[in-house]
Every structure is written in C-alpha cells, then in structure tokens.
N, C-alpha and C positions, 0 to 999 in steps of 0.2 A: 853592707858596709855603709857608714855614715859619718858625717862631721857636721859642723854648724852650717855648711853651705849646701849640702845635698845628702840624699839617701840613694843608694843604688841597690836594686833587687836583681839577683842573679837567676834569671829564667834558664832552665837547663837547655843546653845545646844552642845557645845564642851568644857565643863568644864571651861568656861571663868571666872566665879565667883571664883572658886577654885584657878585658876592660878593667878588671880588678887590679891588674898589674899597672896599667896606666894611671888609675885613680890613686894607687899607693904612691906613685911618683909625684902626682900632681896636687893632691888635696892637702889643705892645711891640717896641722895637728892641734888638738888630739883627734885621732882617727880611730873609729871603733869598727871592729869587723868580727864576723864569725868564720870559722874554718880558715885560719890564716895560712898563707904560704910559709914554709919554714924560714926562708931567707928574709922575711919581714920581722921576725921576732927580735933581732937586736935593736930595732928602732924603738927608742923609749917613748916616742909619741904615739905609738900604735897600741891599742888596748884590745886584748883578746876577750871575746864574749862567748858564752855557750851558744851552740847552734850548729847546723850542718852546712851553712853557706848558701842554701837555696830557699831561705825563708820567703814565703809569700807575704802579701801586704799586711794581713792581720797579725801574722807571726812576727813580722818586722816591727810592727807597732809595739808589740809587747816587749821585744828586745830593746827598742829605743827608749821605752818608758823606764827601763832600769837605769838609764842615764839622764832621766828627766827631760827627754824630748818627746813631743807629740808629733803626729804626722804633719799637722798644719804649721809646725815650727820650721820645716824645711823649705827653703826657697824653691827647691825642685826635688822630685822623686823620679829617678831615671829607671826605666825598664826598657830593655832591648828585646824585641820580638823578631822571630825568624820565620820565613816561609815554612809552614808546617810540613809540607812534603819534603823539603830539603832537610829540615831538622830531624825527621824520623829516619831518613836514609843515613844521616850523620850518626845518629844514636845507634842504629843497627851496626854500623862498622866499628864504632867506638866500643860497644859491648863485645863484639866478636873478637876484637883485637886486644882490648885492655882489661875487660872485666869491670868489676865495681858497679857503679851506677845503681840501677835497680837490682842487679844480680838475679839470683834464683832463676825462675822460669824465663824471664825476659832474656837473660844472658844465654841460657840454653838454646832458646829459639834463634838468637843471633848467631851463635856458634854453629848451628845446623846449616846456616847459609841460605835459607829460603826467605826472601824479604816479604813475600805475601803472607806466609805463615807467621812471620814475626809481627807484621803490622796488625793482622787479625788477632793474634794471641796476646798482644799488648794493649788491647782495648781497656780503657779505664783511666784512672788518674795518673798524672805525672808523679814519678817517685812514690807511687803507692797511695798518696793521700791528698794531692793538690790538683786542682783544675787550672788550666791556663788562665782563666779570668780571675783566679784567686790572686794573681800578681797585679791585677789592674783595678780591682775593686774589692769591697768587703761585703759578704753576705748579700750579693745582688744589688747593692747600692751603686749609684753612678760613681765613676772614677773620681778621685780627689782632684780639685782644681789645679793643684801643683804637680800632678802626674805628667811626666813627659815621656811619650812613647817614641822610641827610635827604631826604625827598621834596620835589621842586621845588614841588609843589602846596601844601605847607604851609610853605614856606621862610620867609616873613616872620614866622611865629609861632615856628618851631623854631630858627632860626639864633641869635637872641639867647639862647635858653635854653641851647643847646650852648656858646656862648661863655662864659656865666656859670659853667658847670661847670668851666672851666679858669681862672677868675678874670679874665675879660676882659669888659668892658662894651661892647656895640656902640655905635659912634659914628655917628649918622645913620641914615637909612633906606636900603633897597636902591634904587639907581637902576635905570632901565630902559635897558640898553645892548644894542644889536643886536636890538631887539624888532621882530618882523615883523608887518605888518598883513595879516591874512587871516581867512578864515572858520574856524568850528569844525572841528577835525581829523576829527570823525566823518563829515563829508560827503565825505571824500577816499577812503575805503577801499572796495576790491573784494576778492573772495576772493584774487586773485593778489597784490595789494599787501599784504594782511594777512599772508599766508603768508611773503612776503619779509621783512617787518619782524619777524615772529615769529622767523624763523631768525636774523636779524641780532642781535636782542636776547634770544635764547632764555633766557639765564641769569636775567634779570630776571623773566621770566614763570614759568619753571620753579621758581624759588626762592620764588614767591608774593608778590613785592614788588608786581607789577602783574598784574591779571587779563587774560586774553586775550579779544579780541572774539568774540562768538558770531555765528553765521550770520545772525541777524536784524538785525544792526547794519549790514549792508552796503547801500550805495546802488547804484542801477542805473548802471553805467558802460559799458553796452554801446552 
C-alpha cells in the first residue's frame, strides 16, 4: 500500500491487515494497494494494483514504479516486525483454524496440532519465496534510509507517531483482525522448534531487533 506520503509493506503475521485498515482510513488519496479488502472498492480514490498484498521491498519497488514512484520518493517506508517466536505460534494457529496462507504442507502440519513438527517442517522462506530481510533491504544491501521499522509489540504507541512525521493523523484505533486465541508463545518451544524458528527468522535475531531464547526458557515437550 502506498501514496505520496508513505509506503507500507505487509510482513506476514505482524498485524498487517489491521494496519492496512487504519491506513485506508487515514492516508490521502490517491491510495494504491494490492489485495484490497472488498469494502474498500467503492472508494474512488483507491486504486487496485496486481499483487498478493505481501510484497517484499524489491517487489514493492516494481509495483510502485508502475505509478512512477521510486523507493526514495517516499518520505517513509513502514515495516512492522513481530517477535518471531510469537509470529510462528500465531501462524500455526491461523493455518490450523482458517487455512489459506502457505497452504499445502504447512497447513497440514498445523492441522496435525504438533507445534514442534510444524516449526521444523516449515523451515525455509516465508510464503514460499521471501526471506524476512527481503522486507527490509534488497539483495543484501543496507536498508533504505527512509525505512522505518516498528515493533509489533509497541505498534499502538508508535504507529501514530510515525504517521505524524509524514503529516498524517491516524484515524481511529487499530482493529483486531485475524487474531488467534491461544496461550502465551513461551509455552510452545523446545530446543528443536526454537532452532527452526531462529533459522527461519535469523536476520531479525542477528541484527539485534529481537533476542534469542536461552536454554532455560524451554518447556518439557518430551
């Protein structure tokens, strides 16, 4: 999603649907987006573009170029990241309950109900072709200077502030869309599942955005 004030990249399982709803209400028109919510379509200022709604940075650059925007034209590029341990537990329950998402093998693993088997079996790229750091940089280059990373855990506080820096006042509060009902993520992890999630989201851990679990945090899954 983008307009002349900002671009927003929807990293999976990081409240992207809720953020998109707030941005739809708040951003000036024309507003361009891929994978529109149906209730947005009557708005004449919203332009639907081809895509799946989860474009990483290079993919988003290509979409924006179709409307004569370059990445450095945006005052801010917003990406919300989430604690990977929590994100994978959320994805596990989302797939088991709703389907869609990666589908296929990942959905079957989630439906089987064993989180460790799910975490280990889902090793590899998000949505089959993207790495986490693909949302923050292109081909290993440093992140763009206009990239703004917001932690999911402080989203309600920091999103309005980031919007104000580009002259946008947030309209309404964040809704809870696709929220899963489950226990605290700390109760799900064993050494095997922790290692699998670390490898899957390695860039977020190694860059210091989130700390890695220590061995004393694991529960008995034997």
